[in-house]
MARBA-3410 file (N, C-alpha, C, O; in Angstrom, 1 decimal):
209
0.8,-1.2,0.0,0.0,0.0,0.0,0.9,1.2,0.0,1.8,1.4,0.8 ~ 0.6,2.2,-0.9,1.4,3.4,-1.0,0.7,4.6,-0.4,-0.5,4.7,-0.3 ~ 1.6,5.5,0.2,1.1,6.7,0.8,1.2,7.8,-0.2,2.3,8.1,-0.7 ~ 0.1,8.5,-0.5,0.0,9.6,-1.5,-0.2,10.9,-0.9,-1.1,11.1,0.0 ~ 0.6,11.9,-1.3,0.4,13.3,-0.8,0.3,14.2,-2.0,0.8,14.0,-3.1
-0.5,15.3,-1.9,-0.6,16.3,-2.9,-0.4,17.7,-2.2,-0.7,17.9,-1.1 ~ 0.2,18.6,-3.0,0.5,19.9,-2.5,0.1,21.0,-3.6,0.3,20.8,-4.8 ~ -0.5,22.1,-3.1,-1.0,23.1,-4.0,-0.1,24.4,-3.8,0.5,24.6,-2.8 ~ 0.0,25.2,-4.9,0.7,26.5,-4.7,-0.2,27.6,-4.1,-1.3,27.3,-3.6 ~ 0.4,28.8,-4.1,-0.4,29.9,-3.4,-1.7,30.2,-4.1,-2.6,30.8,-3.5
-1.8,29.8,-5.4,-3.1,30.1,-6.1,-4.1,28.9,-6.0,-5.1,29.0,-6.6 ~ -3.7,27.9,-5.3,-4.5,26.7,-5.2,-4.4,25.7,-6.3,-5.1,24.7,-6.3 ~ -3.4,25.9,-7.2,-3.2,25.0,-8.3,-2.3,23.9,-7.8,-1.4,24.0,-7.0 ~ -2.6,22.7,-8.3,-1.8,21.5,-8.0,-0.4,21.7,-8.4,-0.1,21.9,-9.6 ~ 0.6,21.7,-7.4,2.0,21.9,-7.7,2.8,20.7,-7.8,3.7,20.6,-8.5
2.4,19.7,-7.0,3.1,18.4,-7.0,2.3,17.3,-6.3,1.5,17.6,-5.4 ~ 2.6,16.1,-6.6,2.1,15.0,-5.9,3.1,13.9,-5.8,3.9,13.7,-6.7 ~ 3.2,13.2,-4.7,4.2,12.2,-4.5,3.7,11.1,-3.6,2.8,11.2,-2.9 ~ 4.4,9.9,-3.8,4.0,8.7,-3.0,5.2,7.9,-2.7,6.2,8.1,-3.3 ~ 5.0,6.9,-1.8,6.1,6.0,-1.5,5.5,4.8,-0.8,4.4,4.8,-0.3
6.2,3.7,-0.9,5.7,2.5,-0.3,6.0,2.5,1.2,5.3,1.8,2.0 ~ 7.0,3.3,1.6,7.2,3.5,3.1,7.9,4.9,3.3,8.7,5.3,2.5 ~ 7.5,5.6,4.3,8.1,6.9,4.7,8.5,6.9,6.1,7.7,6.5,7.0 ~ 9.8,7.2,6.4,10.3,7.3,7.7,10.7,8.8,8.0,11.8,9.2,7.4 ~ 10.0,9.5,8.8,10.4,10.9,9.1,11.7,11.0,9.8,12.0,10.2,10.7
12.4,12.1,9.5,13.6,12.5,10.3,13.6,13.9,10.7,12.5,14.6,10.6 ~ 14.6,14.4,11.4,14.6,15.7,11.9,14.7,16.8,10.7,15.1,16.4,9.6 ~ 14.3,18.0,11.0,14.3,19.1,10.1,13.6,18.9,8.8,14.1,19.2,7.8 ~ 12.4,18.2,8.9,11.5,18.0,7.8,12.1,17.1,6.7,11.6,17.1,5.6 ~ 13.1,16.3,7.0,13.6,15.3,6.1,12.9,14.0,6.2,12.4,13.7,7.3
12.8,13.3,5.1,12.1,12.0,5.1,12.8,11.0,4.3,13.3,11.3,3.2 ~ 12.9,9.8,4.7,13.5,8.7,3.9,12.3,7.9,3.3,11.3,7.6,4.0 ~ 12.4,7.7,2.0,11.2,7.0,1.3,11.7,5.8,0.5,12.8,5.8,0.0 ~ 10.9,4.8,0.6,11.2,3.6,-0.2,10.3,3.7,-1.5,9.1,4.0,-1.4 ~ 10.8,3.4,-2.6,10.1,3.5,-3.9,9.4,4.8,-4.1,8.2,4.9,-4.3
10.1,6.0,-4.0,9.4,7.3,-4.1,9.0,7.5,-5.6,9.7,7.1,-6.5 ~ 7.9,8.1,-5.8,7.3,8.5,-7.1,6.8,9.9,-6.9,6.1,10.2,-6.0 ~ 7.2,10.8,-7.8,6.8,12.2,-7.6,6.5,12.8,-9.0,7.0,12.4,-10.0 ~ 5.5,13.7,-9.0,5.1,14.4,-10.2,5.0,15.9,-9.9,4.3,16.3,-9.0 ~ 5.8,16.7,-10.6,5.9,18.2,-10.3,5.2,18.9,-11.5,5.3,18.4,-12.6
4.6,20.0,-11.2,3.8,20.8,-12.2,4.3,22.2,-12.2,3.6,23.1,-11.6 ~ 5.4,22.6,-12.8,5.9,24.0,-12.9,4.8,24.8,-13.6,4.0,24.3,-14.3 ~ 4.9,26.1,-13.3,3.9,27.1,-13.8,3.9,27.1,-15.4,2.9,27.5,-15.9 ~ 5.0,26.8,-16.0,5.1,27.0,-17.4,4.3,25.9,-18.2,4.3,25.9,-19.4 ~ 3.7,24.9,-17.5,3.0,23.9,-18.2,3.7,22.6,-18.4,3.1,21.6,-18.8
5.0,22.6,-18.1,5.7,21.3,-18.1,5.3,20.4,-17.0,4.8,20.9,-16.0 ~ 5.6,19.1,-17.1,5.4,18.2,-16.0,6.7,17.4,-15.9,7.3,17.0,-16.8 ~ 7.1,17.2,-14.6,8.4,16.5,-14.3,8.0,15.3,-13.5,7.3,15.5,-12.4 ~ 8.4,14.1,-13.9,8.1,12.9,-13.0,9.5,12.3,-12.6,10.4,12.4,-13.4 ~ 9.5,11.8,-11.4,10.7,11.2,-10.8,10.4,9.9,-10.1,9.3,9.8,-9.5
11.2,8.9,-10.3,11.1,7.7,-9.6,12.4,7.1,-9.2,13.4,7.3,-9.9 ~ 12.5,6.3,-8.2,13.7,5.6,-7.8,13.4,4.5,-6.8,12.3,4.3,-6.4 ~ 14.5,3.7,-6.5,14.3,2.7,-5.5,14.2,3.3,-4.1,13.4,2.7,-3.2 ~ 14.9,4.3,-3.8,14.8,5.0,-2.5,15.2,6.4,-2.6,15.8,6.8,-3.6 ~ 15.0,7.2,-1.5,15.3,8.6,-1.6,15.3,9.2,-0.2,14.7,8.7,0.7
16.0,10.3,0.0,16.0,11.1,1.2,15.6,12.5,0.8,16.4,13.2,0.1 ~ 14.5,13.0,1.2,13.9,14.2,0.6,13.5,15.1,1.8,13.1,14.7,2.8 ~ 13.7,16.4,1.5,13.2,17.4,2.5,11.9,17.9,2.1,11.6,18.3,0.9 ~ 10.9,17.8,3.0,9.5,18.1,2.7,8.9,19.0,3.7,8.2,18.6,4.6 ~ 9.2,20.3,3.6,8.5,21.3,4.4,7.1,21.6,3.9,7.0,21.7,2.7
6.2,21.8,4.8,4.8,22.2,4.4,4.2,21.2,3.3,3.5,21.7,2.4 ~ 4.5,19.9,3.5,3.9,18.9,2.6,4.4,18.9,1.2,3.8,18.2,0.4 ~ 5.3,19.7,0.8,5.8,19.8,-0.6,7.3,19.5,-0.6,8.1,19.9,0.2 ~ 7.7,18.6,-1.6,9.1,18.3,-1.7,9.9,19.5,-2.2,9.6,20.1,-3.2 ~ 10.9,19.8,-1.4,11.8,21.0,-1.7,13.1,20.6,-2.4,13.5,21.2,-3.4
13.7,19.5,-1.9,15.0,19.1,-2.5,15.3,17.7,-1.9,14.5,17.1,-1.1 ~ 16.3,17.1,-2.4,16.7,15.7,-1.9,17.6,15.0,-2.8,18.1,15.5,-3.8 ~ 17.7,13.7,-2.5,18.6,12.8,-3.3,17.8,11.5,-3.6,17.1,11.0,-2.7 ~ 17.9,11.0,-4.8,17.3,9.8,-5.2,18.4,8.8,-5.5,19.4,9.1,-6.1 ~ 18.2,7.5,-5.2,19.2,6.5,-5.4,18.5,5.2,-6.0,17.4,4.8,-5.6
19.2,4.6,-6.9,18.8,3.3,-7.4,17.8,3.4,-8.6,16.6,3.8,-8.3 ~ 18.2,3.1,-9.8,17.3,3.1,-11.0,16.5,4.3,-11.0,15.3,4.3,-11.2 ~ 17.2,5.4,-11.0,16.5,6.8,-11.0,16.1,7.0,-12.5,16.8,6.9,-13.4 ~ 14.8,7.4,-12.6,14.3,7.8,-13.9,13.6,9.2,-13.8,12.6,9.3,-13.0 ~ 14.0,10.2,-14.5,13.4,11.5,-14.5,12.9,11.8,-15.9,13.7,11.7,-16.9
11.6,12.2,-16.0,11.1,12.5,-17.3,10.5,13.9,-17.3,9.8,14.3,-16.3 ~ 10.8,14.7,-18.3,10.3,16.0,-18.5,9.3,16.0,-19.7,9.7,15.6,-20.8 ~ 8.1,16.5,-19.4,7.1,16.6,-20.5,6.9,18.1,-20.8,6.9,18.9,-19.9 ~ 6.6,18.4,-22.0,6.4,19.8,-22.4,5.0,19.8,-23.2,4.8,19.0,-24.1 ~ 4.2,20.8,-22.9,2.9,20.8,-23.6,3.1,21.2,-25.1,4.0,21.9,-25.4
2.2,20.6,-25.9,2.3,20.8,-27.3,1.2,21.8,-27.7,0.0,21.5,-27.8 ~ 1.6,23.0,-27.9,0.6,24.1,-28.2,-0.3,24.4,-27.0,0.2,24.6,-25.9 ~ -1.6,24.4,-27.3,-2.6,24.7,-26.2,-2.9,23.4,-25.4,-3.6,23.5,-24.4 ~ -2.5,22.2,-25.8,-2.8,21.0,-25.1,-2.0,20.9,-23.8,-0.8,21.2,-23.8 ~ -2.7,20.4,-22.8,-2.0,20.1,-21.5,-1.3,18.8,-21.6,-1.7,17.9,-22.4
-0.4,18.5,-20.7,0.4,17.3,-20.7,-0.5,16.1,-20.2,-1.1,16.3,-19.2 ~ -0.4,15.0,-20.9,-1.0,13.8,-20.4,0.1,12.7,-20.4,0.5,12.2,-21.4 ~ 0.6,12.4,-19.2,1.8,11.6,-19.1,1.5,10.1,-19.5,2.4,9.4,-19.9 ~ 0.2,9.7,-19.5,-0.1,8.4,-20.0,-0.2,8.3,-21.5,-0.1,7.2,-22.1 ~ -0.2,9.5,-22.2,-0.4,9.5,-23.7,0.9,10.1,-24.3,1.3,9.6,-25.4
1.4,11.2,-23.8,2.4,12.0,-24.4,3.8,11.3,-24.2,4.1,10.7,-23.2 ~ 4.7,11.6,-25.2,6.1,11.2,-25.1,6.8,12.3,-24.3,6.6,13.4,-24.5 ~ 7.7,11.9,-23.4,8.5,12.9,-22.7,9.5,13.6,-23.6,10.0,13.1,-24.5 ~ 9.7,14.9,-23.3,10.7,15.7,-24.0,12.1,15.2,-23.7,13.0,15.2,-24.6 ~ 12.3,14.9,-22.4,13.7,14.4,-22.0,13.5,13.3,-21.0,12.6,13.3,-20.2
14.3,12.2,-21.1,14.4,11.2,-20.2,15.8,11.0,-19.7,16.7,10.9,-20.4 ~ 15.9,11.1,-18.3,17.2,10.9,-17.7,17.2,9.7,-16.9,16.3,9.5,-16.0 ~ 18.2,8.8,-17.1,18.3,7.5,-16.4,19.7,7.6,-15.7,20.7,7.8,-16.3 ~ 19.7,7.3,-14.4,20.9,7.4,-13.6,20.8,6.5,-12.4,19.8,6.0,-12.0 ~ 22.0,6.3,-11.7,22.0,5.5,-10.5,21.7,6.4,-9.3,21.2,5.9,-8.3
21.9,7.7,-9.5,21.6,8.6,-8.4,21.3,10.0,-9.0,21.8,10.3,-10.1 ~ 20.6,10.8,-8.2,20.3,12.2,-8.7,20.0,13.1,-7.5,19.4,12.7,-6.5 ~ 20.5,14.3,-7.6,20.2,15.4,-6.6,19.3,16.4,-7.3,19.6,16.7,-8.4 ~ 18.4,16.9,-6.6,17.5,17.9,-7.2,17.1,19.0,-6.2,17.1,18.7,-5.0 ~ 16.8,20.2,-6.7,16.4,21.3,-5.8,15.3,22.0,-6.6,15.5,22.7,-7.6
14.1,21.9,-6.1,12.9,22.5,-6.7,13.0,24.0,-6.6,12.4,24.7,-7.5 ~ 13.6,24.6,-5.6,13.7,26.0,-5.5,14.5,26.6,-6.6,14.2,27.7,-7.1 ~ 15.6,25.9,-7.0,16.5,26.4,-8.0,16.1,25.9,-9.4,16.6,26.4,-10.4 ~ 15.3,24.9,-9.4,14.9,24.2,-10.7,16.1,23.5,-11.3,16.3,23.4,-12.5 ~ 16.9,22.8,-10.4,18.1,22.2,-10.8,18.1,20.7,-10.5,17.6,20.3,-9.5
18.6,19.9,-11.5,18.8,18.4,-11.3,20.2,18.1,-11.6,20.8,18.6,-12.6 ~ 20.9,17.3,-10.7,22.3,17.0,-10.9,22.5,15.5,-10.7,22.0,14.9,-9.8 ~ 23.3,14.9,-11.6,23.7,13.5,-11.5,25.2,13.5,-11.6,25.8,13.8,-12.7 ~ 25.9,13.1,-10.6,27.3,13.1,-10.5,28.0,11.9,-11.2,29.1,12.0,-11.7 ~ 27.3,10.8,-11.2,27.8,9.6,-11.8,27.2,9.4,-13.2,26.7,10.3,-13.8
27.4,8.2,-13.7,27.0,7.8,-15.1,25.5,8.1,-15.3,24.6,7.9,-14.4 ~ 25.2,8.7,-16.4,23.8,9.1,-16.7,23.5,8.9,-18.2,24.4,9.0,-19.1 ~ 22.3,8.5,-18.6,21.9,8.4,-19.9,20.8,9.4,-20.2,19.8,9.5,-19.4 ~ 20.9,10.2,-21.3,19.9,11.2,-21.6,19.3,10.9,-23.0,20.1,10.6,-23.9 ~ 18.0,10.9,-23.1,17.3,10.6,-24.4,16.3,11.6,-24.6,15.5,11.9,-23.8
16.3,12.2,-25.9,15.2,13.1,-26.3,14.8,12.6,-27.7,15.3,11.6,-28.2 ~ 13.8,13.3,-28.3,13.5,12.9,-29.7,14.5,13.4,-30.7,14.4,13.1,-31.9 ~ 15.5,14.2,-30.2,16.5,14.8,-31.2,17.9,14.3,-30.9,18.7,14.4,-31.8 ~ 18.2,13.8,-29.7,19.5,13.4,-29.4,19.5,12.3,-28.3,18.6,12.2,-27.5 ~ 20.6,11.5,-28.3,20.8,10.5,-27.2,22.3,10.5,-26.9,23.2,10.6,-27.8
22.6,10.4,-25.6,24.0,10.2,-25.2,24.1,9.7,-23.8,23.2,9.7,-23.1 ~ 25.3,9.3,-23.4,25.7,8.9,-22.1,26.8,9.7,-21.6,27.7,10.1,-22.4 ~ 26.9,10.0,-20.3,28.0,10.8,-19.8,28.0,10.7,-18.2,27.3,10.0,-17.6 ~ 28.9,11.6,-17.7,29.0,11.7,-16.2,29.0,13.2,-15.9,29.4,14.0,-16.7 ~ 28.5,13.5,-14.7,28.5,14.9,-14.3,27.4,15.8,-15.0,27.8,16.8,-15.6
26.2,15.4,-14.9,25.1,16.1,-15.6,24.5,17.1,-14.7,24.3,16.9,-13.5 ~ 24.3,18.3,-15.2,23.5,19.4,-14.5,22.5,20.0,-15.4,22.9,20.5,-16.5 ~ 21.3,20.0,-15.0,20.2,20.6,-15.8,19.4,21.6,-15.0,19.0,21.4,-13.9 ~ 19.3,22.8,-15.6,18.7,23.9,-15.0,17.4,24.4,-15.8,17.6,24.7,-16.9 ~ 16.3,24.5,-15.1,15.1,25.0,-15.7,15.0,26.5,-15.5,15.4,27.0,-14.5
14.3,27.2,-16.4,14.1,28.6,-16.3,13.1,28.8,-15.1,12.4,27.9,-14.6 ~ 13.1,30.1,-14.6,12.3,30.4,-13.4,10.8,30.1,-13.6,10.1,29.8,-12.7 ~ 10.4,30.3,-14.8,8.9,30.1,-15.1,8.6,28.7,-15.5,7.5,28.3,-15.7 ~ 9.7,27.8,-15.6,9.5,26.4,-15.8,9.2,26.1,-17.3,8.9,24.9,-17.6 ~ 9.3,27.1,-18.2,8.9,26.8,-19.6,10.1,26.2,-20.4,9.8,25.5,-21.4
11.3,26.5,-20.0,12.5,26.1,-20.9,13.6,25.5,-20.0,13.7,25.8,-18.8 ~ 14.4,24.8,-20.7,15.7,24.3,-20.1,16.7,25.3,-20.4,17.1,25.5,-21.6 ~ 17.2,26.0,-19.4,18.2,27.1,-19.6,19.6,26.5,-19.9,20.3,27.0,-20.7 ~ 19.9,25.4,-19.2,21.3,24.8,-19.4,21.2,23.4,-19.1,20.6,22.9,-18.1 ~ 21.9,22.6,-19.9,22.1,21.2,-19.6,23.6,20.9,-19.9,24.0,20.9,-21.1
24.4,20.7,-18.8,25.8,20.5,-18.9,26.2,19.1,-18.6,25.7,18.5,-17.7 ~ 27.1,18.5,-19.4,27.6,17.2,-19.2,29.2,17.4,-19.1,29.8,17.8,-20.1 ~ 29.8,17.0,-18.0,31.2,17.2,-17.8,32.0,16.2,-18.6,33.1,16.6,-19.2 ~ 31.6,14.9,-18.7,32.4,13.9,-19.3,31.5,13.0,-20.2,30.9,12.1,-19.7 ~ 31.4,13.3,-21.5,30.6,12.4,-22.4,31.3,11.0,-22.4,32.5,10.9,-22.4
30.5,9.9,-22.4,31.0,8.6,-22.4,30.6,7.8,-23.6,30.9,6.7,-23.8 ~ 29.9,8.5,-24.5,29.5,7.9,-25.8,29.3,9.0,-26.8,29.3,10.2,-26.5 ~ 29.3,8.6,-28.1,29.1,9.6,-29.2,27.7,10.3,-28.9,26.8,9.7,-28.4 ~ 27.7,11.6,-29.3,26.4,12.3,-29.2,25.6,12.0,-30.5,26.0,12.4,-31.6 ~ 24.5,11.3,-30.3,23.8,10.9,-31.5,22.6,11.9,-31.7,21.7,12.0,-30.9
22.7,12.6,-32.9,21.7,13.6,-33.2,20.7,12.9,-34.2,21.2,12.4,-35.3 ~ 19.4,12.9,-33.9,18.4,12.3,-34.8,17.6,13.4,-35.5,17.0,14.2,-34.8 ~ 17.7,13.4,-36.8,16.8,14.4,-37.5,15.7,13.6,-38.2,15.9,12.6,-38.9 ~ 14.5,14.0,-37.9,13.3,13.3,-38.4,13.2,13.6,-39.9,13.5,14.7,-40.4 ~ 12.7,12.6,-40.6,12.6,12.7,-42.1,11.1,12.7,-42.5,10.4,11.8,-42.0
10.8,13.6,-43.4,9.4,13.6,-43.9,9.2,12.4,-44.8,9.8,12.4,-45.9 ~ 8.4,11.4,-44.4,8.3,10.2,-45.2,7.7,10.4,-46.5,8.1,9.7,-47.5 ~ 6.8,11.3,-46.7,6.2,11.6,-48.0,7.1,12.2,-49.0,7.1,11.8,-50.2 ~ 8.0,13.1,-48.5,8.9,13.8,-49.4,10.3,13.3,-49.4,11.1,13.6,-50.3 ~ 10.6,12.4,-48.4,12.0,11.9,-48.3,13.0,13.0,-48.0,14.2,12.9,-48.4
12.6,14.0,-47.3,13.5,15.1,-46.9,13.4,15.4,-45.4,12.5,14.9,-44.7 ~ 14.4,16.1,-45.0,14.5,16.5,-43.5,13.3,17.3,-43.2,12.9,18.3,-43.9 ~ 12.6,16.9,-42.1,11.4,17.7,-41.7,11.9,19.1,-41.3,12.9,19.3,-40.6 ~ 11.2,20.2,-41.8,11.6,21.6,-41.6,11.8,21.9,-40.2,12.8,22.6,-39.8 ~ 10.9,21.5,-39.3,11.0,21.8,-37.8,12.3,21.3,-37.3,13.0,22.0,-36.5
12.7,20.1,-37.6,13.9,19.5,-37.0,15.1,20.1,-37.7,16.1,20.4,-37.0 ~ 15.0,20.4,-39.0,16.2,21.0,-39.7,16.5,22.4,-39.2,17.7,22.8,-39.0 ~ 15.4,23.1,-38.9,15.7,24.5,-38.4,15.9,24.6,-37.0,16.2,25.7,-36.5 ~ 15.8,23.5,-36.2,16.0,23.6,-34.8,14.8,24.2,-34.0,15.0,24.7,-32.9 ~ 13.6,24.1,-34.6,12.4,24.7,-34.0,11.4,23.7,-33.7,10.2,24.0,-33.6
11.8,22.4,-33.5,10.8,21.4,-33.1,10.3,21.6,-31.7,10.8,22.5,-31.0 ~ 9.4,20.8,-31.2,8.8,21.0,-29.9,9.7,20.9,-28.8,9.5,21.5,-27.7 ~ 10.9,20.2,-29.0,11.9,20.1,-27.9,13.2,20.7,-28.3,14.2,20.4,-27.8 ~ 13.2,21.7,-29.2,14.4,22.3,-29.7,15.2,23.0,-28.6,16.4,23.0,-28.7 ~ 14.6,23.5,-27.5,15.3,24.1,-26.5,16.3,23.2,-25.8,17.3,23.6,-25.2
16.0,21.9,-25.8,16.9,20.9,-25.2,18.2,20.9,-25.9,19.3,21.0,-25.2 ~ 18.2,20.8,-27.2,19.5,20.8,-28.0,20.2,22.1,-27.9,21.4,22.1,-27.8 ~ 19.4,23.2,-27.9,20.0,24.5,-27.8,20.7,24.7,-26.4,21.7,25.5,-26.3 ~ 20.2,24.1,-25.3,20.7,24.3,-24.0,21.9,23.4,-23.7,22.6,23.6,-22.7 ~ 22.2,22.4,-24.5,23.2,21.4,-24.2,24.6,22.0,-24.3,25.0,22.7,-25.3
25.4,21.8,-23.2,26.8,22.3,-23.1,27.7,21.1,-22.9,27.5,20.4,-21.9 ~ 28.7,20.9,-23.8,29.6,19.8,-23.7,31.0,20.3,-23.8,31.2,21.3,-24.4 ~ 32.0,19.5,-23.3,33.4,19.9,-23.5,33.7,19.8,-25.0,33.1,19.1,-25.8 ~ 34.7,20.7,-25.4,35.0,20.7,-26.8,35.5,19.4,-27.3,35.4,19.1,-28.5 ~ 36.1,18.6,-26.5,36.7,17.3,-26.9,35.6,16.3,-27.3,35.8,15.3,-27.9
34.3,16.6,-26.9,33.2,15.7,-27.3,32.7,15.9,-28.7,32.0,15.0,-29.2 ~ 33.2,17.0,-29.4,32.7,17.3,-30.7,33.7,17.1,-31.7,34.9,17.5,-31.5 ~ 33.4,16.4,-32.8,34.3,16.2,-33.9,34.0,16.9,-35.1,33.2,17.9,-35.1 ~ 34.5,16.5,-36.3,34.1,17.1,-37.5,32.7,16.9,-37.9,32.1,15.9,-37.5 ~ 32.1,17.8,-38.7,30.7,17.7,-39.1,30.5,16.5,-40.0,31.3,16.3,-40.9
29.5,15.7,-39.7,29.3,14.5,-40.5,28.6,14.8,-41.8,28.1,15.9,-42.0 ~ 28.5,13.8,-42.7,27.8,14.0,-43.9,26.3,14.0,-43.6,25.8,13.6,-42.6 ~ 25.5,14.4,-44.7,24.1,14.4,-44.5,23.5,13.0,-44.3,24.1,12.1,-45.0 ~ 22.5,12.8,-43.5,22.0,11.5,-43.3,21.2,11.0,-44.5,20.7,11.8,-45.2 ~ 21.0,9.7,-44.6,20.2,9.1,-45.7,18.7,9.3,-45.4,18.4,9.5,-44.2
17.9,9.3,-46.4,16.4,9.4,-46.2,15.9,8.1,-45.5,15.9,7.0,-46.1 ~ 15.5,8.2,-44.3,15.0,7.1,-43.5,14.1,7.7,-42.5,14.1,8.9,-42.2 ~ 13.2,6.8,-41.8,12.3,7.3,-40.8,13.0,8.1,-39.7,12.5,9.1,-39.2 ~ 14.2,7.7,-39.3,15.0,8.4,-38.3,16.4,8.2,-38.6,16.9,7.0,-38.6 ~ 17.1,9.2,-39.0,18.5,9.1,-39.5,19.5,9.6,-38.4,19.5,10.8,-38.2
20.2,8.6,-37.8,21.2,9.0,-36.7,22.4,9.7,-37.3,22.9,9.3,-38.4 ~ 22.9,10.7,-36.6,24.2,11.3,-36.9,25.0,11.3,-35.7,24.5,11.5,-34.6 ~ 26.3,11.1,-35.8,27.2,11.1,-34.6,28.2,12.2,-34.7,28.8,12.6,-35.7 ~ 28.4,12.8,-33.5,29.4,13.9,-33.3,30.4,13.4,-32.3,31.4,14.1,-32.0
END
């Protein structure tokens, strides 16, 4: 049986909900949780979900403020498509982060993974160490995504228009629904090589940097 909590912001809007199979309170509003699951609702319309095997979280006033997640950590960021609100059961996440551990701070809008991490979006995929992701104050955009040590090639996927056999204009121009993710990515210069050749016409054409 899981314990479920919900928290609203100053306007009465649902700000977050979280649950765990077990919760052990500690001093100074800290809690140890087994199998924590959380869903955050920033004002910009994005939705952030987090899950792990265990966590130690600070929860003042019934809302998760910051903490650490350990074991099979999965963090998903969803972005609304136009006027539509996010439905996590239907929509594909804009960003998926998989790691062994993660630190997060809701006040700063920051997520950090010091050890190995895998990041997947509809435009790129890579693995690395030392990830730091910062959301804008209004929750609408990713201001910065920094990876200190890439551990695999940066795979850029450009969608292809199946009817015309050409690169889809939104992906080509960098204005797709998740384009801010690629724009915010910061990598060491050693992670980038020479520009590759144009990809072949295919449903999803990978390119490596």
